[in-house]
Every structure is written in structure tokens, then in C-alpha cells.
N, CA, C and O of each residue as an XYZ file, in Angstrom:
884
protein
N      12.848     -3.573      9.626
C      11.392     -2.911      9.492
C      10.486     -4.008      8.903
O      10.927     -4.717      7.998
N       9.288     -4.170      9.358
C       8.295     -5.090      8.766
C       7.602     -4.202      7.702
O       7.756     -2.981      7.656
N       6.834     -4.909      6.860
C       5.997     -4.365      5.873
C       4.613     -4.845      5.923
O       4.412     -5.991      6.325
N       3.634     -4.097      5.559
C       2.282     -4.569      5.291
C       1.854     -4.314      3.935
O       1.974     -3.206      3.411
N       1.333     -5.372      3.330
C       0.958     -5.268      1.870
C      -0.574     -5.208      1.909
O      -1.132     -6.204      2.369
N      -1.267     -4.281      1.531
C      -2.735     -4.281      1.530
C      -3.302     -5.000      0.340
O      -3.051     -4.642     -0.811
N      -4.100     -6.060      0.650
C      -4.476     -6.922     -0.419
C      -5.805     -7.601     -0.174
O      -6.061     -8.700     -0.666
N      -6.677     -6.908      0.623
C      -7.926     -7.437      0.999
C      -9.183     -7.176      0.082
O     -10.202     -7.865      0.111
N      -8.971     -6.085     -0.736
C     -10.161     -5.612     -1.493
C     -10.544     -6.529     -2.683
O      -9.808     -7.431     -3.086
N     -11.695     -6.241     -3.187
C     -12.121     -6.960     -4.356
C     -11.641     -6.413     -5.721
O     -11.649     -7.133     -6.719
N     -11.235     -5.160     -5.746
C     -10.751     -4.583     -6.912
C     -12.006     -4.248     -7.803
O     -12.037     -4.667     -8.960
N     -13.065     -3.483     -7.275
C     -14.273     -3.248     -7.974
C     -14.069     -2.716     -9.355
O     -14.673     -3.203    -10.311
N     -13.184     -1.672     -9.483
C     -12.913     -1.042    -10.727
C     -12.240     -1.934    -11.773
O     -12.182     -1.579    -12.950
N     -11.753     -3.049    -11.358
C     -11.100     -4.034    -12.239
C     -12.092     -5.187    -12.603
O     -11.746     -6.095    -13.360
N     -13.234     -5.129    -12.088
C     -14.195     -6.195    -12.426
C     -14.504     -6.127    -14.016
O     -14.520     -5.035    -14.583
N     -14.715     -7.177    -14.622
C     -14.859     -8.573    -14.162
C     -13.604     -9.447    -13.993
O     -13.649    -10.640    -13.693
N     -12.487     -8.747    -14.211
C     -11.138     -9.423    -14.006
C     -11.019    -10.048    -12.643
O     -10.567    -11.178    -12.459
N     -11.458     -9.230    -11.687
C     -11.227     -9.733    -10.306
C     -12.396    -10.492     -9.709
O     -12.449    -10.718     -8.500
N     -13.323    -10.881    -10.549
C     -14.325    -11.733    -10.052
C     -13.957    -13.119     -9.699
O     -14.566    -13.745     -8.831
N     -12.953    -13.605    -10.373
C     -12.313    -14.902    -10.143
C     -11.008    -14.932     -9.854
O     -10.516    -15.968     -9.408
N     -10.273    -13.839    -10.056
C      -8.835    -13.719     -9.759
C      -8.583    -12.471     -8.819
O      -8.803    -11.326     -9.214
N      -8.127    -12.747     -7.600
C      -7.942    -11.541     -6.757
C      -6.908    -10.603     -7.268
O      -5.988    -11.067     -7.943
N      -6.968     -9.303     -7.009
C      -6.201     -8.395     -7.684
C      -4.655     -8.587     -7.467
O      -3.908     -8.261     -8.389
N      -4.166     -9.061     -6.384
C      -2.716     -9.342     -6.248
C      -2.163    -10.457     -7.134
O      -0.955    -10.570     -7.344
N      -3.089    -11.281     -7.649
C      -2.722    -12.343     -8.499
C      -2.830    -12.059    -10.074
O      -2.508    -12.891    -10.923
N      -3.282    -10.883    -10.334
C      -3.431    -10.524    -11.751
C      -2.046    -10.484    -12.341
O      -1.098     -9.957    -11.759
N      -1.969    -11.073    -13.539
C      -0.547    -11.218    -14.128
C      -0.078     -9.975    -14.768
O      -0.795     -9.368    -15.563
N       1.211     -9.543    -14.416
C       1.894     -8.508    -15.096
C       3.340     -8.991    -15.354
O       3.978     -9.555    -14.465
N       3.814     -8.776    -16.507
C       5.206     -9.160    -16.723
C       5.336    -10.664    -16.471
O       6.408    -11.107    -16.061
N       4.271    -11.484    -16.703
C       4.443    -12.857    -16.626
C       4.367    -13.462    -15.328
O       4.623    -14.658    -15.186
N       4.024    -12.701    -14.341
C       3.844    -13.229    -12.937
C       2.840    -12.346    -12.084
O       2.547    -11.214    -12.468
N       2.341    -12.863    -10.969
C       1.416    -11.983    -10.290
C       1.910    -10.659     -9.839
O       3.093    -10.533     -9.521
N       1.078     -9.661     -9.792
C       1.393     -8.308     -9.443
C       2.139     -8.370     -8.074
O       3.170     -7.722     -7.896
N       1.593     -9.164     -7.114
C       2.125     -9.206     -5.807
C       3.567     -9.703     -5.861
O       4.325     -9.344     -4.960
N       4.003    -10.475     -6.810
C       5.362    -11.033     -6.884
C       6.378     -9.851     -7.049
O       7.438     -9.837     -6.423
N       6.024     -8.903     -7.883
C       6.833     -7.729     -8.094
C       6.992     -6.873     -6.771
O       8.066     -6.334     -6.504
N       5.981     -6.780     -6.028
C       6.046     -6.071     -4.749
C       6.952     -6.884     -3.724
O       7.815     -6.347     -3.030
N       6.666     -8.182     -3.712
C       7.457     -9.024     -2.771
C       8.909     -8.984     -3.126
O       9.716     -8.875     -2.203
N       9.330     -9.059     -4.356
C      10.642     -8.927     -4.806
C      11.244     -7.539     -4.380
O      12.351     -7.474     -3.846
N      10.478     -6.441     -4.636
C      11.023     -5.103     -4.338
C      11.244     -5.019     -2.924
O      12.267     -4.441     -2.557
N      10.426     -5.518     -2.027
C      10.560     -5.495     -0.539
C      11.822     -6.286     -0.162
O      12.661     -5.808      0.601
N      11.939     -7.497     -0.707
C      13.076     -8.279     -0.453
C      14.373     -7.584     -0.783
O      15.320     -7.616      0.002
N      14.420     -6.949     -1.951
C      15.597     -6.167     -2.442
C      15.904     -5.009     -1.451
O      17.061     -4.648     -1.231
N      14.836     -4.453     -0.873
C      15.056     -3.342      0.151
C      15.484     -3.912      1.525
O      15.797     -3.110      2.404
N      15.516     -5.148      1.752
C      16.049     -5.690      2.994
C      14.813     -6.037      3.980
O      14.980     -6.408      5.142
N      13.652     -5.882      3.414
C      12.363     -6.251      4.186
C      12.017     -7.682      3.956
O      11.695     -8.136      2.858
N      12.112     -8.417      5.155
C      11.867     -9.806      5.116
C      10.554    -10.295      5.681
O      10.009    -11.300      5.224
N      10.037     -9.582      6.686
C       8.837     -9.911      7.332
C       7.673     -9.131      6.836
O       7.625     -7.914      7.014
N       6.689     -9.812      6.193
C       5.579     -9.086      5.453
C       4.261     -9.594      6.037
O       4.079    -10.793      6.247
N       3.416     -8.727      6.274
C       1.954     -9.073      6.684
C       1.131     -8.693      5.420
O       1.296     -7.623      4.835
N       0.257     -9.615      5.048
C      -0.706     -9.306      3.935
C      -2.083     -9.502      4.607
O      -2.376    -10.505      5.258
N      -2.941     -8.400      4.380
C      -4.354     -8.717      4.825
C      -5.116     -9.152      3.632
O      -5.009     -8.615      2.530
N      -5.916    -10.184      3.916
C      -6.661    -10.791      2.747
C      -8.137    -10.979      3.142
O      -8.441    -11.200      4.314
N      -8.993    -10.895      2.225
C     -10.411    -11.095      2.413
C     -11.058    -11.738      1.219
O     -11.488    -12.890      1.272
N     -11.128    -10.945      0.077
C     -11.665    -11.452     -1.214
C     -10.783    -12.520     -1.796
O      -9.603    -12.300     -2.072
N     -11.392    -13.720     -1.985
C     -10.547    -14.800     -2.484
C      -9.357    -15.072     -1.848
O      -8.353    -15.399     -2.479
N      -9.390    -14.942     -0.423
C      -8.283    -15.119      0.422
C      -7.428    -16.373      0.236
O      -6.197    -16.364      0.249
N      -8.173    -17.420      0.065
C      -7.615    -18.818     -0.020
C      -6.765    -18.941     -1.270
O      -5.741    -19.623     -1.277
N      -7.205    -18.267     -2.331
C      -6.429    -18.253     -3.529
C      -5.104    -17.576     -3.388
O      -4.071    -18.058     -3.850
N      -5.164    -16.416     -2.720
C      -3.895    -15.669     -2.461
C      -2.969    -16.470     -1.677
O      -1.797    -16.599     -2.028
N      -3.472    -17.046     -0.566
C      -2.525    -17.819      0.313
C      -2.008    -19.082     -0.486
O      -0.853    -19.475     -0.323
N      -2.830    -19.672     -1.301
C      -2.369    -20.762     -2.046
C      -1.238    -20.409     -3.058
O      -0.255    -21.139     -3.185
N      -1.403    -19.324     -3.736
C      -0.387    -18.852     -4.738
C       0.878    -18.373     -4.124
O       1.962    -18.735     -4.583
N       0.784    -17.561     -3.090
C       1.948    -16.930     -2.515
C       2.581    -17.748     -1.389
O       3.769    -17.573     -1.119
N       1.913    -18.544     -0.789
C       2.430    -19.384      0.259
C       3.044    -18.584      1.459
O       2.489    -17.595      1.937
N       4.151    -19.058      1.874
C       4.898    -18.259      2.882
C       5.866    -17.293      2.484
O       6.582    -16.716      3.302
N       5.917    -17.074      1.112
C       6.842    -16.103      0.541
C       8.230    -16.589      0.355
O       9.038    -15.812     -0.154
N       8.597    -17.747      0.695
C       9.982    -18.237      0.664
C      10.572    -18.062     -0.730
O      11.754    -17.727     -0.815
N       9.844    -18.260     -1.834
C      10.405    -18.167     -3.087
C      10.834    -16.774     -3.474
O      11.596    -16.589     -4.423
N      10.364    -15.829     -2.767
C      10.853    -14.473     -3.015
C      11.815    -13.920     -1.861
O      12.191    -12.749     -1.818
N      12.138    -14.829     -1.005
C      13.129    -14.506      0.022
C      12.487    -13.711      1.272
O      13.183    -13.087      2.074
N      11.096    -13.802      1.346
C      10.468    -13.189      2.545
C       9.600    -14.179      3.150
O       9.335    -15.277      2.662
N       9.124    -13.653      4.389
C       8.190    -14.504      5.117
C       6.881    -13.779      5.253
O       6.844    -12.703      5.850
N       5.779    -14.332      4.714
C       4.487    -13.776      4.608
C       3.679    -14.379      5.811
O       3.694    -15.585      6.059
N       2.961    -13.440      6.553
C       1.945    -13.820      7.559
C       0.647    -13.132      7.041
O       0.662    -12.018      6.519
N      -0.472    -13.877      7.224
C      -1.701    -13.309      6.719
C      -2.598    -12.840      7.767
O      -2.822    -13.529      8.762
N      -3.145    -11.636      7.571
C      -4.206    -11.148      8.432
C      -5.518    -11.318      7.782
O      -5.891    -10.474      6.967
N      -6.235    -12.316      8.069
C      -7.495    -12.700      7.506
C      -8.589    -11.926      8.023
O      -8.795    -11.902      9.236
N      -9.400    -11.211      7.114
C     -10.463    -10.347      7.537
C     -11.835    -11.054      7.042
O     -11.834    -11.885      6.133
N     -12.921    -10.675      7.678
C     -14.276    -11.037      7.112
C     -14.465    -10.349      5.781
O     -13.713     -9.480      5.342
N     -15.528    -10.817      5.189
C     -16.010    -10.070      4.059
C     -17.430     -9.528      4.379
O     -18.253    -10.227      4.970
N     -17.710     -8.183      3.946
C     -16.809     -7.226      3.378
C     -15.533     -6.867      4.223
O     -15.579     -6.826      5.453
N     -14.423     -6.618      3.523
C     -13.182     -6.353      4.150
C     -13.343     -5.142      5.039
O     -14.368     -4.461      5.057
N     -12.202     -4.898      5.823
C     -12.232     -3.804      6.873
C     -11.756     -2.433      6.407
O     -11.555     -1.555      7.246
N     -11.563     -2.204      5.074
C     -11.111     -1.072      4.576
C      -9.594     -0.871      4.982
O      -9.043     -1.669      5.739
N      -8.964      0.191      4.467
C      -7.582      0.387      4.752
C      -7.235      0.607      6.223
O      -6.396     -0.093      6.790
N      -7.868      1.548      6.799
C      -7.598      1.749      8.302
C      -7.938      0.609      9.191
O      -7.182      0.269     10.102
N      -9.095     -0.004      8.935
C      -9.562     -1.106      9.743
C      -8.702     -2.303      9.549
O      -8.483     -3.065     10.490
N      -8.214     -2.494      8.380
C      -7.330     -3.710      8.058
C      -6.089     -3.525      8.677
O      -5.613     -4.487      9.280
N      -5.467     -2.448      8.639
C      -4.180     -2.118      9.307
C      -4.313     -2.385     10.851
O      -3.546     -3.124     11.468
N      -5.319     -1.737     11.381
C      -5.600     -1.834     12.834
C      -5.742     -3.283     13.251
O      -5.194     -3.700     14.272
N      -6.455     -4.027     12.486
C      -6.684     -5.611     12.723
C      -5.318     -6.313     12.664
O      -5.116     -7.324     13.338
N      -4.400     -5.795     11.878
C      -3.145     -6.486     11.661
C      -1.952     -6.057     12.706
O      -0.890     -6.670     12.803
N      -2.272     -5.025     13.386
C      -1.170     -4.585     14.445
C      -0.543     -5.643     15.253
O       0.676     -5.623     15.422
N      -1.326     -6.624     15.799
C      -0.618     -7.674     16.585
C       0.506     -8.413     15.817
O       1.522     -8.836     16.369
N       0.236     -8.531     14.489
C       1.327     -9.238     13.655
C       2.477     -8.283     13.330
O       3.619     -8.702     13.142
N       2.129     -6.922     13.265
C       3.121     -5.974     12.868
C       4.164     -5.618     14.016
O       5.354     -5.399     13.790
N       3.599     -5.589     15.224
C       4.409     -5.281     16.401
C       4.472     -3.759     16.691
O       3.744     -3.002     16.048
N       5.301     -3.297     17.619
C       5.236     -1.974     18.056
C       6.128     -1.026     17.287
O       6.104      0.166     17.595
N       6.892     -1.439     16.338
C       7.841     -0.496     15.633
C       7.167      0.055     14.391
O       6.205     -0.549     13.916
N       7.631      1.195     13.830
C       7.096      1.676     12.560
C       7.187      0.560     11.487
O       8.107     -0.253     11.564
N       6.289      0.486     10.505
C       6.300     -0.424      9.488
C       6.103      0.209      8.061
O       5.518      1.285      7.939
N       6.572     -0.439      7.055
C       6.378      0.087      5.750
C       5.012     -0.462      5.210
O       4.717     -1.656      5.264
N       4.247      0.461      4.713
C       2.936      0.136      4.164
C       2.899      0.293      2.685
O       3.238      1.370      2.193
N       2.495     -0.742      1.908
C       2.382     -0.704      0.424
C       1.076     -1.174      0.028
O       0.633     -2.251      0.427
N       0.362     -0.299     -0.846
C      -0.934     -0.725     -1.449
C      -0.682     -1.903     -2.348
O       0.368     -2.007     -2.983
N      -1.613     -2.755     -2.397
C      -1.443     -3.981     -3.207
C      -1.725     -3.725     -4.716
O      -1.539     -4.606     -5.555
N      -2.147     -2.576     -5.002
C      -2.491     -2.267     -6.473
C      -1.568     -1.210     -7.057
O      -1.960     -0.489     -7.974
N      -0.387     -1.108     -6.558
C       0.638     -0.125     -7.233
C       1.813     -0.784     -7.636
O       2.288     -1.690     -6.952
N       2.359     -0.377     -8.767
C       3.669     -0.760     -9.269
C       4.645      0.450     -9.365
O       4.307      1.452     -9.995
N       5.758      0.369     -8.792
C       6.675      1.610     -8.724
C       8.013      1.206     -8.430
O       8.323      0.101     -7.985
N       8.872      2.236     -8.721
C      10.363      2.044     -8.420
C      10.735      3.004     -7.190
O      11.857      3.505     -7.114
N       9.795      3.222     -6.285
C      10.197      3.977     -5.152
C      11.295      3.303     -4.443
O      11.127      2.115     -4.166
N      12.375      3.869     -4.113
C      13.451      3.267     -3.350
C      13.103      2.907     -1.909
O      13.451      3.649     -0.990
N      12.420      1.777     -1.695
C      11.896      1.422     -0.423
C      12.959      1.347      0.698
O      12.619      1.540      1.866
N      14.219      1.075      0.372
C      15.221      0.965      1.391
C      15.639      2.219      1.882
O      16.448      2.228      2.810
N      15.172      3.403      1.357
C      15.544      4.730      1.865
C      14.548      5.251      2.783
O      14.802      6.247      3.459
N      13.375      4.619      2.861
C      12.272      5.215      3.641
C      12.401      4.982      5.061
O      12.817      3.904      5.485
N      12.037      6.016      5.883
C      12.161      5.942      7.358
C      11.182      7.019      7.955
O      10.747      7.977      7.316
N      10.908      6.746      9.202
C       9.923      7.595      9.868
C      10.724      8.627     10.708
O      11.406      8.228     11.652
N      10.657      9.943     10.387
C      11.423     10.924     11.171
C      10.888     10.970     12.677
O       9.721     10.720     12.980
N      11.797     11.290     13.494
C      11.388     11.414     14.937
C      10.269     12.359     15.122
O      10.254     13.467     14.585
N       9.266     11.879     15.944
C       8.117     12.634     16.237
C       6.839     12.627     15.293
O       5.760     13.164     15.546
N       7.177     11.913     14.153
C       6.134     11.767     13.188
C       5.340     10.454     13.375
O       5.845      9.425     13.822
N       4.041     10.584     12.989
C       3.165      9.292     13.039
C       3.144      8.546     11.659
O       2.788      7.373     11.549
N       3.538      9.299     10.666
C       3.576      8.716      9.283
C       4.496      9.516      8.337
O       4.732     10.715      8.487
N       4.948      8.815      7.440
C       5.736      9.399      6.343
C       5.166      8.999      5.067
O       5.108      7.789      4.846
N       4.731      9.819      4.180
C       4.047      9.417      2.939
C       4.877      9.741      1.796
O       5.527     10.786      1.771
N       4.892      8.776      0.707
C       5.485      9.067     -0.523
C       4.370      9.556     -1.439
O       3.399      8.846     -1.703
N       4.530     10.742     -1.900
C       3.675     11.373     -2.942
C       4.230     11.316     -4.327
O       5.446     11.287     -4.522
N       3.366     11.300     -5.274
C       3.744     11.295     -6.764
C       3.022     12.524     -7.404
O       2.039     13.062     -6.894
N       3.599     12.906     -8.553
C       2.809     13.946     -9.394
C       1.385     13.372     -9.731
O       1.196     12.178     -9.964
N       0.460     14.272     -9.735
C      -0.915     13.837    -10.102
C      -1.085     13.174    -11.386
O      -0.789     13.784    -12.413
N      -1.543     11.960    -11.430
C      -1.877     11.266    -12.798
C      -3.162     11.858    -13.437
O      -3.899     12.593    -12.779
N      -3.400     11.555    -14.624
C      -4.541     12.028    -15.348
C      -5.858     11.696    -14.656
O      -6.814     12.472    -14.661
N      -5.860     10.506    -14.061
C      -7.085     10.022    -13.442
C      -7.368     10.610    -12.030
O      -8.415     10.354    -11.436
N      -6.426     11.383    -11.530
C      -6.571     11.972    -10.236
C      -5.898     13.302    -10.123
O      -4.936     13.471     -9.373
N      -6.428     14.282    -10.901
C      -5.748     15.539    -11.174
C      -5.821     16.431     -9.957
O      -5.019     17.362     -9.890
N      -6.687     16.248     -8.998
C      -6.901     17.117     -7.788
C      -5.856     16.800     -6.673
O      -5.620     17.624     -5.789
N      -5.248     15.612     -6.735
C      -4.235     15.223     -5.797
C      -4.926     14.952     -4.446
O      -6.150     14.936     -4.312
N      -3.997     14.731     -3.415
C      -4.470     14.425     -2.002
C      -3.997     15.286     -1.053
O      -4.788     15.752     -0.233
N      -2.628     15.628     -1.021
C      -2.036     16.381      0.066
C      -1.022     17.352     -0.567
O      -0.439     17.066     -1.613
N      -0.833     18.477      0.075
C       0.237     19.396     -0.178
C       1.541     19.039      0.617
O       1.477     18.512      1.728
N       2.643     19.327      0.045
C       3.942     19.095      0.744
C       4.710     20.316      0.947
O       5.140     20.958     -0.012
N       4.914     20.690      2.256
C       5.479     21.899      2.561
C       6.627     21.689      3.558
O       6.408     21.335      4.716
N       7.891     21.924      3.059
C       9.062     21.835      3.765
C       9.214     20.453      4.432
O       9.643     20.346      5.581
N       8.853     19.411      3.687
C       8.995     18.077      4.144
C       7.884     17.481      5.073
O       8.009     16.375      5.599
N       6.780     18.292      5.241
C       5.709     17.932      5.989
C       4.372     17.952      5.073
O       4.207     18.764      4.162
N       3.465     16.975      5.425
C       2.163     16.958      4.764
C       1.227     17.954      5.246
O       1.013     18.110      6.448
N       0.642     18.659      4.296
C      -0.399     19.624      4.748
C      -1.699     19.245      4.177
O      -1.799     19.202      2.950
N      -2.720     18.960      4.931
C      -4.058     18.588      4.373
C      -4.572     19.633      3.375
O      -5.181     19.300      2.358
N      -4.322     20.846      3.680
C      -4.692     21.991      2.789
C      -3.379     22.850      2.476
O      -2.378     22.845      3.194
N      -3.515     23.518      1.412
C      -2.342     24.327      1.130
C      -2.158     24.443     -0.363
O      -3.135     24.406     -1.110
N      -0.899     24.586     -0.823
C      -0.653     24.941     -2.210
C      -0.756     23.802     -3.185
O      -1.816     23.194     -3.331
N       0.337     23.508     -3.853
C       0.304     22.501     -4.881
C       0.079     21.117     -4.180
O       0.756     20.769     -3.213
N      -0.869     20.384     -4.703
C      -1.208     19.120     -4.086
C      -0.726     17.968     -4.963
O      -0.756     18.028     -6.192
N      -0.275     16.901     -4.267
C       0.226     15.754     -5.017
C      -0.623     14.533     -4.581
O      -1.430     14.616     -3.655
N      -0.411     13.416     -5.272
C      -1.131     12.219     -5.060
C      -0.449     11.221     -4.105
O       0.746     10.960     -4.248
N      -1.138     10.703     -3.206
C      -0.569      9.681     -2.228
C      -0.236      8.503     -3.100
O      -1.091      8.053     -3.863
N       0.912      8.008     -3.026
C       1.313      6.771     -3.805
C       0.898      5.528     -3.356
O       0.990      4.563     -4.115
N       0.427      5.401     -2.169
C       0.146      4.076     -1.599
C       1.326      3.459     -0.906
O       1.271      2.297     -0.505
N       2.490      4.279     -0.741
C       3.636      3.746     -0.060
C       3.860      4.748      1.101
O       3.863      5.969      0.950
N       4.037      4.131      2.221
C       4.272      5.124      3.465
C       5.016      4.278      4.536
O       5.153      3.058      4.446
N       5.473      5.030      5.539
C       5.967      4.366      6.769
C       4.990      4.881      7.831
O       4.652      6.061      7.928
N       4.540      3.811      8.676
C       3.481      4.140      9.608
C       3.879      3.701     10.987
O       4.405      2.608     11.199
N       3.589      4.664     11.999
C       3.806      4.263     13.412
C       2.489      3.713     13.857
O       1.445      4.275     13.528
N       2.502      2.578     14.631
C       1.264      1.930     15.179
C       0.485      2.978     16.099
O      -0.728      2.872     16.276
N       1.229      3.971     16.660
C       0.499      4.896     17.476
C      -0.427      5.754     16.761
O      -1.199      6.477     17.392
N      -0.410      5.730     15.389
C      -1.424      6.415     14.597
C      -2.802      5.895     14.879
O      -3.807      6.562     14.633
N      -2.831      4.694     15.398
C      -4.172      3.926     15.554
C      -4.549      3.963     17.123
O      -5.518      3.320     17.526
N      -3.818      4.674     17.927
C      -4.037      4.568     19.319
C      -5.503      4.849     19.767
O      -5.943      4.304     20.779
N      -6.187      5.617     19.088
C      -7.644      5.963     19.495
C      -8.695      5.280     18.646
O      -9.874      5.634     18.627
N      -8.187      4.270     17.941
C      -9.137      3.546     16.978
C      -9.774      2.301     17.716
O      -9.223      1.770     18.680
N     -10.830      1.929     17.253
C     -11.527      0.701     17.692
C     -11.581     -0.216     16.582
O     -11.550      0.225     15.432
N     -11.668     -1.591     16.846
C     -11.888     -2.501     15.687
C     -13.085     -2.274     14.886
O     -14.100     -1.807     15.403
N     -13.020     -2.585     13.624
C     -14.068     -2.317     12.667
C     -13.629     -1.837     11.374
O     -12.424     -1.773     11.130
N     -14.545     -1.477     10.481
C     -14.253     -0.910      9.189
C     -14.138      0.580      9.185
O     -15.060      1.312      9.544
N     -12.920      1.024      8.749
C     -12.755      2.492      8.578
C     -11.538      2.828      7.642
O     -10.595      2.039      7.575
N     -11.555      3.904      6.977
C     -10.512      4.200      6.024
C      -9.230      4.813      6.739
O      -9.306      5.245      7.890
N      -8.113      4.831      6.046
C      -6.965      5.374      6.614
C      -6.801      6.841      6.295
O      -6.115      7.528      7.052
N      -7.343      7.342      5.294
C      -7.128      8.754      4.844
C      -7.493      9.773      6.029
O      -6.723     10.700      6.282
N      -8.630      9.593      6.719
C      -8.990     10.630      7.785
C      -7.915     10.597      8.867
O      -7.629     11.646      9.444
N      -7.323      9.493      9.164
C      -6.417      9.460     10.256
C      -5.141     10.143      9.785
O      -4.485     10.824     10.573
N      -4.795      9.983      8.581
C      -3.540     10.779      8.069
C      -3.828     12.284      8.053
O      -2.979     13.077      8.460
N      -5.036     12.688      7.579
C      -5.337     14.064      7.523
C      -5.322     14.683      8.875
O      -4.838     15.807      9.010
N      -5.843     13.999      9.940
C      -5.972     14.518     11.318
C      -4.588     14.589     11.905
O      -4.280     15.580     12.567
N      -3.691     13.563     11.702
C      -2.383     13.702     12.070
C      -1.523     14.787     11.423
O      -0.721     15.454     12.077
N      -1.720     14.937     10.122
C      -1.046     16.029      9.416
C      -1.520     17.373      9.885
O      -0.710     18.300      9.907
N      -2.719     17.555     10.250
C      -3.176     18.849     10.783
C      -2.548     19.243     12.117
O      -2.535     20.407     12.519
N      -1.984     18.122     12.836
C      -1.225     18.321     14.024
C       0.319     18.466     13.805
O       1.112     18.598     14.737
N       0.674     18.429     12.449
C       2.112     18.533     12.168
C       2.859     17.281     12.390
O       4.057     17.321     12.670
N       2.187     16.128     12.276
C       2.824     14.917     12.670
C       3.007     13.849     11.460
O       3.241     12.659     11.671
N       2.882     14.385     10.246
C       2.973     13.510      9.062
C       4.085     14.246      8.191
O       3.973     15.441      7.915
N       5.121     13.503      7.789
C       6.102     13.976      6.873
C       5.848     13.367      5.583
O       4.969     12.516      5.447
N       6.593     13.774      4.610
C       6.466     13.243      3.244
C       7.568     13.665      2.374
O       8.388     14.526      2.693
N       7.557     12.940      1.115
C       8.534     13.251      0.095
C       7.868     13.067     -1.288
O       6.826     12.417     -1.381
N       8.434     13.610     -2.319
C       7.838     13.507     -3.550
C       8.691     12.607     -4.457
O       9.891     12.832     -4.612
N       8.060     11.590     -5.050
C       8.770     10.678     -5.892
C       8.304     10.974     -7.329
O       7.110     11.023     -7.624
N       9.294     11.167     -8.199
C       9.064     11.452     -9.613
C       9.419     10.441    -10.531
O       9.559     10.690    -11.728
N       9.576      9.295    -10.041
C      10.007      8.095    -10.857
C       8.761      7.359    -11.346
O       7.684      7.936    -11.498
N       8.951      6.082    -11.581
C       7.866      5.306    -12.169
C       6.754      4.899    -11.099
O       7.111      4.521     -9.984
N       5.500      4.971    -11.418
C       4.479      4.751    -10.539
C       3.196      4.445    -11.401
O       2.896      5.176    -12.345
N       2.470      3.377    -11.062
C       1.252      3.212    -11.797
C       0.216      2.621    -10.671
O       0.524      1.679     -9.941
N      -0.897      3.210    -10.627
C      -1.911      2.708     -9.797
C      -2.779      1.683    -10.706
O      -3.590      2.072    -11.547
N      -2.518      0.412    -10.443
C      -3.246     -0.585    -11.324
C      -4.637     -0.776    -10.827
O      -4.953     -1.798    -10.218
N      -5.471      0.187    -11.076
C      -6.815      0.257    -10.425
C      -7.893      0.001    -11.448
O      -9.034     -0.228    -11.046
N      -7.620      0.020    -12.761
C      -8.617     -0.198    -13.842
C      -7.964     -1.090    -14.890
O      -6.742     -1.220    -14.968
N      -8.893     -1.739    -15.744
C      -8.323     -2.645    -16.779
C      -7.436     -1.857    -17.622
O      -6.393     -2.391    -18.001
N      -7.705     -0.638    -17.976
C      -6.884      0.120    -18.819
C      -5.484      0.299    -18.244
O      -4.515      0.091    -18.974
N      -5.331      0.663    -17.013
C      -4.133      0.838    -16.374
C      -3.334     -0.481    -16.213
O      -2.106     -0.492    -16.308
N      -4.032     -1.534    -15.980
C      -3.439     -2.844    -16.021
C      -2.921     -3.159    -17.343
O      -1.772     -3.596    -17.400
N      -3.604     -3.001    -18.444
C      -3.094     -3.294    -19.752
C      -1.891     -2.418    -20.130
O      -1.001     -2.819    -20.880
N      -1.916     -1.154    -19.547
C      -0.777     -0.281    -19.829
C       0.429     -0.700    -19.155
O       1.514     -0.536    -19.713
N       0.339     -1.285    -17.881
C       1.544     -1.866    -17.217
C       1.939     -3.061    -17.930
O       3.145     -3.264    -18.078
N       1.046     -3.927    -18.420
C       1.417     -5.171    -19.091
C       2.222     -4.808    -20.395
O       3.209     -5.467    -20.720
N       1.784     -3.774    -21.104
C       2.431     -3.282    -22.342
C       3.804     -2.828    -21.996
O       4.733     -3.217    -22.703
N       4.038     -2.016    -20.945
C       5.309     -1.493    -20.376
C       6.293     -2.647    -20.166
O       7.447     -2.603    -20.593
N       5.782     -3.684    -19.488
C       6.701     -4.749    -19.013
C       6.850     -5.854    -20.175
O       7.666     -6.770    -20.078
N       6.058     -5.704    -21.201
C       6.334     -6.572    -22.351
C       5.571     -7.823    -22.498
O       5.610     -8.457    -23.553
N       4.828     -8.231    -21.407
C       4.010     -9.494    -21.484
C       2.967     -9.391    -20.496
O       2.979     -8.545    -19.602
N       2.000    -10.319    -20.671
C       0.856    -10.407    -19.641
C       1.288    -10.917    -18.289
O       0.465    -11.032    -17.381
């Protein structure tokens, strides 16, 4: 299975930290955030990785190179600025990802989700990993009912930024800027999105406060 690491955004909520340093290169635990993700993907047996880049793209490519130091191969899907958002960025990268389902990881999450166990059930267009709602997102995103995602329903959980996606999710899309969430909601309404709840470690490194909390957890900048 290939993976796509979403890394094109500016990280507006992390400014001014991201004005000169792209979010994937912010240091946590003594190395770039992206290094933790690349190492986790390699440990899960994922070797082929596509990263979409836009903001400070040259800095990312210079720092991470071809990924060989982490035992992976990185290919870059370069976007114009402003970037194409999550859905548009994935759609733009599909020629590099190929026809099979792929693992999707947001570039601003740190987690111990067991990536090697994730798969796309037959007939599904996506499989989402949800987490308990953090304090900064108490309303959640999706309900989980009998292993399937429900756009509306009972107890809602937060989308972790980790998923398995079938390229067919984008069959009716055109090139351009658009978000991923409406595609997932529409597919879920048709009963074609499965999910699971992960109750382990997970941090959305989306603000300076959460970045500093992760640095504190890992013991160094």
C-alpha cells in the first residue's frame, strides 16, 4: 500500500512559527515532525510515499529529500499557491498514487495509530480512524455505528487525520481547490465509509500550544 502525507498548507494557526519554517519541518523530539511520520510509515511496511507540497515546498524537499534515510521513497506532488486544500491536493496526486487504495495521513498529527493494521473493507470508499474528542474540538466530526461512519447520529468522534482512501472516492471530481470532508460525508451517507475508534495517543499539532505540549511530552524541541 502507498501512502499520502498531506503537507501543502501554511499552518495558519501556527504562525508566526510557520512563516519561515513549513509545518512538516517544525522540530519535535529533536527532529522534524515529518520524520516521525515517515518512520512510523516505514515501520508499518509502507515504503512508497507521496507528499503534496506548496508552502515553502523547496525547503521541504531539501530537508526530506527522497526519504532514503527513513527507509522510504518520497515523491512530491507540487501544488500552486494557494494550495489545493485536502480534496484538491489528493485529487491532484492520484497519478502518483495509482489505482489501489492508499493510506492517508495529515501532516500535522502525531499518533501511535497502528498503521500496519489499517485496510479498506470491501465495498467501502474510505476507512477513517476516529479519536475521542479533544478539548479544542468537543463537537466531533462523525458518529460511528457498527463499524460504519454516520454523518449524523449519536455519539460523535473526531477524525484523526488518518484514513485509507479508494481513488474511486474522487471519480466525480474535477481539478481545482476543494476540501475532503464533503466527499467523505456524501460517501458515508451512502453507507460506503467504514471506521474505527483509536483511544491511544494522538495530538493535532495545529497551534503553538499543542506543538509545545508535544515537545514537552517527547522531552526536547
